[in-house]
C-alpha positions as CSV (number, residue, x, y, z in Angstrom):
1,M,315.7,141.6,23.8
2,L,319.1,142.7,25.3
3,S,320.1,144.0,28.7
4,I,323.6,145.6,28.7
5,L,325.0,145.4,32.2
6,I,328.0,147.3,33.5
7,P,329.3,147.3,37.1
8,T,331.5,150.2,37.9
9,Y,333.6,151.6,40.8
10,N,335.5,154.9,40.8
11,Y,335.4,155.0,36.9
12,N,333.7,157.3,34.4
13,V,331.7,154.9,32.3
14,L,329.8,157.6,30.4
15,P,331.9,157.3,27.2
16,L,331.3,153.5,27.1
17,V,327.5,153.8,27.7
18,T,327.2,156.6,25.1
19,Q,328.8,154.4,22.4
20,L,326.7,151.4,23.3
21,Q,323.5,153.5,23.4
22,K,324.3,154.9,19.9
23,Q,324.9,151.4,18.5
24,A,321.7,150.1,20.0
25,E,319.7,153.0,18.6
26,N,321.1,152.5,15.1
27,L,320.1,148.8,15.2
28,S,316.6,149.7,16.4
29,I,316.6,146.8,18.9
30,V,314.8,146.5,22.2
31,Y,317.4,147.1,24.8
32,E,318.3,148.6,28.2
33,I,321.6,149.7,29.7
34,I,322.0,149.4,33.4
35,V,325.0,150.7,35.3
36,F,325.4,149.9,39.0
37,D,328.0,151.8,40.9
38,D,329.5,149.7,43.8
39,A,329.4,152.6,46.3
40,S,332.3,154.6,44.7
41,A,334.4,156.8,46.9
42,D,335.3,159.3,44.2
43,P,332.5,161.9,43.5
44,I,334.0,163.0,40.2
45,P,333.2,159.9,38.1
46,Q,329.9,159.7,39.9
47,H,329.0,163.2,38.7
48,E,329.8,162.3,35.1
49,N,328.0,158.9,35.4
50,Q,324.8,160.6,36.5
51,K,324.4,161.9,32.9
52,I,323.7,158.3,31.9
53,N,320.2,158.8,33.3
54,D,319.6,161.4,30.6
55,L,320.2,158.8,27.8
56,I,317.4,156.8,26.3
57,N,316.8,153.3,27.9
58,S,319.8,153.9,30.2
59,R,320.0,154.2,33.9
60,Y,322.7,154.6,36.5
61,K,322.4,153.7,40.2
62,I,324.8,154.1,43.1
63,L,324.5,151.2,45.6
64,P,324.3,152.2,49.2
65,K,327.2,150.0,50.2
66,N,330.0,148.1,48.4
67,I,329.0,144.5,47.7
68,G,331.9,143.2,45.6
69,R,332.5,142.0,42.1
70,S,330.4,138.8,42.4
71,S,327.4,140.2,44.1
72,I,327.1,143.3,41.8
73,R,327.0,141.1,38.7
74,N,324.4,138.8,40.2
75,L,322.3,141.9,41.2
76,L,322.6,143.3,37.7
77,A,321.4,140.0,36.2
78,K,318.5,139.9,38.6
79,K,317.4,143.4,37.7
80,A,317.7,142.9,34.0
81,A,314.4,142.9,32.0
82,F,315.4,140.8,29.0
83,D,316.4,137.3,28.2
84,W,320.0,138.1,27.0
85,L,322.5,139.8,29.2
86,L,325.7,141.5,27.9
87,F,328.2,142.1,30.6
88,L,330.9,144.7,30.1
89,D,333.5,146.0,32.5
90,A,333.6,149.8,33.1
91,D,337.1,150.2,31.8
92,T,336.4,148.7,28.3
93,L,335.5,150.4,25.0
94,P,334.3,148.7,21.8
95,K,337.0,148.4,19.1
96,N,334.4,149.3,16.5
97,D,330.8,150.3,15.9
98,N,329.7,146.7,15.4
99,L,330.0,145.2,18.9
100,L,326.3,144.8,19.4
101,S,325.5,143.8,15.8
102,N,328.2,141.1,16.0
103,Y,326.6,139.7,19.1
104,L,323.0,139.6,17.7
105,P,323.2,136.6,15.4
106,H,324.4,134.5,18.4
107,L,321.6,135.4,20.7
108,T,319.5,132.4,20.1
109,G,317.1,130.3,22.2
110,Q,320.0,128.1,23.5
111,E,321.3,128.4,27.0
112,K,324.9,129.4,26.5
113,V,327.6,131.9,27.1
114,I,329.1,134.0,24.2
115,S,332.6,135.4,24.8
116,G,333.7,138.3,22.6
117,G,337.3,138.6,23.8
118,I,339.5,141.6,24.6
119,S,342.3,143.5,23.1
120,Y,344.9,146.1,24.2
121,Q,345.8,149.2,22.4
122,E,348.9,148.9,20.3
123,K,350.6,152.0,21.6
124,R,353.1,151.0,24.3
125,P,352.1,152.5,27.6
126,D,354.2,154.3,30.2
127,E,357.0,152.2,31.7
128,D,355.2,151.8,35.0
129,K,352.3,150.0,33.3
130,I,354.4,147.7,31.0
131,L,353.9,144.5,33.0
132,R,350.1,144.7,32.8
133,W,350.2,145.5,29.1
134,I,352.6,142.7,28.2
135,Y,350.7,140.2,30.4
136,G,347.4,141.2,28.8
137,N,348.6,141.0,25.3
138,D,350.3,137.6,25.8
139,R,347.7,135.8,28.1
140,E,344.4,137.6,27.5
141,A,344.2,139.2,24.0
142,L,343.7,135.8,22.3
143,T,341.9,135.2,19.0
144,A,338.6,133.3,19.1
145,E,340.3,130.3,17.6
146,D,342.9,130.2,20.4
147,R,340.2,130.7,23.0
148,K,338.2,127.7,21.7
149,K,341.1,125.4,22.6
150,Q,340.3,126.0,26.3
151,P,336.8,127.4,26.1
152,Y,336.1,127.6,29.8
153,L,339.5,128.8,31.0
154,S,339.6,131.4,28.3
155,L,336.4,133.1,29.4
156,L,337.0,136.7,30.6
157,T,334.0,138.2,32.2
158,L,334.7,141.8,31.0
159,N,333.0,141.1,27.7
160,F,330.5,138.3,27.4
161,A,326.8,137.6,26.7
162,V,324.8,135.0,28.6
163,K,321.2,133.7,28.5
164,K,319.5,135.0,31.6
165,S,318.1,131.5,32.4
166,V,321.7,130.3,32.8
167,F,321.8,132.3,36.1
168,T,319.2,130.0,37.5
169,K,321.9,127.3,37.4
170,V,325.2,129.2,37.7
171,Q,325.8,132.5,39.3
172,F,328.9,134.3,40.5
173,N,329.7,132.9,43.9
174,E,329.0,135.6,46.6
175,T,330.4,133.6,49.5
176,I,334.0,133.8,48.5
177,P,336.4,136.6,49.6
178,N,336.6,139.5,47.2
179,L,340.1,138.5,46.1
180,R,339.6,137.8,42.4
181,H,339.3,134.5,40.6
182,E,335.5,134.9,40.8
183,D,335.6,134.6,37.0
184,T,337.6,131.4,37.2
185,L,335.1,129.9,39.6
186,F,332.2,131.0,37.4
187,S,333.8,129.3,34.3
188,H,334.4,126.2,36.4
189,D,330.8,126.1,37.5
190,L,329.6,126.6,33.9
191,K,331.7,123.6,32.9
192,K,330.2,121.5,35.6
193,E,326.7,122.4,34.4
194,N,327.6,121.7,30.8
195,I,326.7,125.2,29.7
196,P,328.5,125.7,26.4
197,I,330.8,128.7,25.8
198,E,330.8,130.1,22.2
199,H,333.9,132.2,21.4
200,I,333.6,134.8,18.7
201,E,335.8,137.6,17.4
202,N,334.1,140.6,18.9
203,K,336.7,142.3,21.1
204,V,336.7,145.4,23.3
205,Y,339.7,147.4,24.4
206,H,340.7,146.9,28.0
207,L,341.7,150.4,29.0
208,G,342.3,150.3,32.7
209,L,345.9,149.3,32.9
210,D,347.2,149.0,36.5
211,T,350.7,150.1,37.3
212,S,353.1,147.2,37.6
213,L,353.3,147.6,41.4
214,I,349.5,147.4,41.7
215,F,349.3,144.5,39.3
216,I,351.8,142.6,41.4
217,Q,349.7,143.3,44.5
218,K,346.5,142.2,42.8
219,S,348.2,139.1,41.5
220,E,349.2,138.2,45.0
221,E,345.6,138.7,46.1
222,A,344.5,136.5,43.3
223,I,346.8,133.7,44.5
224,V,345.4,134.0,48.0
225,G,341.9,133.8,46.5
226,L,342.9,130.8,44.4
227,K,344.2,129.0,47.5
228,Y,340.9,129.7,49.3
229,L,338.9,128.2,46.4
230,I,341.0,125.0,46.4
231,D,341.2,124.7,50.1
232,N,337.4,124.9,50.3
233,Q,336.9,122.5,47.4
234,L,335.2,125.0,45.3
235,L,337.8,124.6,42.5
236,S,339.6,121.4,41.6
237,H,343.4,121.7,41.9
238,D,344.0,120.7,38.3
239,Y,341.6,123.3,36.8
240,I,344.3,125.8,36.1
241,R,348.0,125.3,35.5
242,I,349.5,127.1,38.6
243,S,347.4,125.2,41.1
244,K,348.1,121.9,39.3
245,M,351.9,122.6,39.5
246,H,351.5,123.5,43.2
247,Y,349.7,120.2,43.8
248,N,352.5,118.2,42.0
249,F,355.2,120.0,44.0
250,Q,353.4,118.9,47.1
251,K,353.1,115.3,45.9
252,W,356.7,115.1,44.8
253,G,358.0,116.7,48.0
254,L,359.5,119.7,46.2
255,K,357.5,122.4,47.8
256,P,360.0,123.3,50.6
257,L,362.7,123.6,47.9
258,F,360.5,126.0,45.9
259,V,359.6,128.0,48.9
260,F,363.4,128.5,49.5
261,F,363.8,129.4,45.8
262,H,361.0,132.0,46.2
263,K,362.6,133.6,49.2
264,I,366.0,134.2,47.5
265,T,364.6,135.3,44.2
266,Q,361.5,137.4,45.0
267,Q,363.2,140.7,45.3
268,K,365.2,140.2,42.1
269,F,362.0,139.2,40.3
270,K,360.1,142.2,41.5
271,K,362.9,144.4,40.3
272,N,362.5,142.8,36.9
273,F,358.7,143.3,37.0
274,L,359.1,147.0,37.6
275,S,361.5,147.4,34.7
276,S,360.8,148.3,31.0
277,K,361.4,144.6,30.0
278,P,359.5,142.4,32.5
279,S,359.7,138.6,32.0
280,L,356.4,136.7,32.1
281,F,358.5,133.5,32.8
282,F,359.8,135.1,36.0
283,F,356.3,136.4,36.8
284,D,355.0,132.8,36.6
285,L,357.8,131.5,38.8
286,Y,357.1,134.3,41.3
287,R,353.3,133.6,41.5
288,L,354.0,129.8,41.9
289,G,356.5,130.5,44.6
290,Y,354.1,132.9,46.3
291,L,351.4,130.1,46.3
292,C,353.9,127.6,47.7
293,S,354.8,130.0,50.5
294,L,351.3,130.6,51.7
């Protein structure tokens, strides 16, 4: 009935699998839990994750080489035995004991995607992780009603269910650089194929908060990845706001001015991002300026 699929890399996913396996057993459903490790370099989480193989209907496999975020999700879908696939990121944890039971009524015969949403723990993290926490709460931890306003753009691939047959039409693109935005492209391709996305209130906690410095670096990588998708006509320039603004700046002849603005503000902005009160407005300006500068 349900294949629960979890890609992991250098992360102890045993607590997540243990919770999911307990929920599935209590529901008496037909299920499997598959965890693929993308050739982790750290042996400590690998050692803990091996215990997954001792759990009923659960298996953990270490891939011989790193294949990236898109390929590992496609591989998990290919190896899944059942018609419905539930993808969860390794650094998530169900908010309650009803994650699986809340999904079950939506697992119908229709080809669709079901997005459960994410949340962040209320306790304020250490100062060096504030930027990621504020960004996540403001831009990602949306209610189902808010996500329905932009159903495709609001899809976050760390907690979603999908009919397996959808993967015959839309997969995660394995040809793009491993620079993020693979989920953006996936949602874009779902939209092109008219695959509906159903948003429900069934959140998981996103636990793996990057430090502000790492989050800035990953955001820059994401901008490079976004430019690649647009330059190679895999993503339309007006699909997300930042690329639409970049296109308009080019059209209006304002791009050189904004490149100059980025050069004189980037260090001040970075100082703000590493503070205890980072501004998302400045963060948006920084990312737009970074895109214009590429």
